[in-house]
N, C-alpha and C positions, 0 to 999 in steps of 0.2 A: 321062331327064334328070336331073342332079343339083342340088339347089337347096342353097342355103346362105346363111346370114345375111349382112348387109350388113357389109363388112370393119371396119368400126369396133365389130360387136357379133361379133366373132370370140372364143370363149372365151379364147385366149391373150391378149387385149390387154383383158381385161376382170377380171383377176384382182385388179389394184389397188383396193383398197377406196373410195378416193377417185374412181376411174374409173366404179364402180357409183353411187357418190352423184352425181356430175357427171349421169350416164345419167339417173338418176333424176328429179332435178331438172328437165331438158329435158324429160322425157315428162310431167312434172305440168305445167310452164308449158305447153306446147303443148296439153294438156287443157283447161287453164283458157282458154286464149286459143280455143279451138272453142266451148267453151261460151259465152264473150260473143258469138262469131260468132252461133252459134245465137239466143240472145236478141236480138240488134239486127235480125236477120233476121225474128224473129217478130213485133216491135214493128213493124217497117216492113210487113209483109205484112196486119197485123191494123189498121193505121191508118187512118182515115176522117177526115180533117179538112182544112186549110187547105194550101194548096199549100207556104206559108212553114215550116208545122210541118213537113211532109213533107220536105223540103229538109234540116232540121236531121237528122231520122232518117235520112235519105242520107248525110250525113256521118258521122253516128256508126256506122251499117253500114260502110261505107268505110273509117274508121279502124280498125275491130275486125278488118275483112277483112286490111288491110294489116299490122296487127300479127301476126296468125294466118301469114300467108304469111311474115313474116320469121321467125318463129318457126321454121317449118317448114323454111327454108332453113338455120337456124344447126343443124337437126338432122340436116341433111344430106339433105332432102327438096326438090328441084328443081323437080318438076313438079307444077303444081298443077291441072289438068284434072280430075283426078279428083274433087278435092275442090270444086271448082266446080260440078260437076254434083251431087254428093254432097249438099252444103248447098242447091243451087238459087239460088246467088248469080245476083241478076238484073244484067243487062248494066248497067243504070243505076247497079249500085253498081260492078262494074268499070270503067266508064268513067272514075269518079273516081279512078281507080288508075292510070290510062292503061295498061291492059291489054289493052283492046280498041279 
């Protein structure tokens, strides 16, 4: 079985310095969005307070996850099942995205 990188990362297509810079910016932005998801989910998991305050944390987590999914799609990554499992994104957050 032969493995090859995604077509957008083929060496012949990444020889332009501008393309390299764009790919680097996409990767950095995706990493930043992922960090925001991790922090929002950690705050949600650690929270012990009123239901109103929890709703605000759920809204923030849903916004962070939504932004992360959009950034992934801009990078050509269309399937989110793996990251939902990896980050442990709860259904109550996904419901706010319309994903479940």
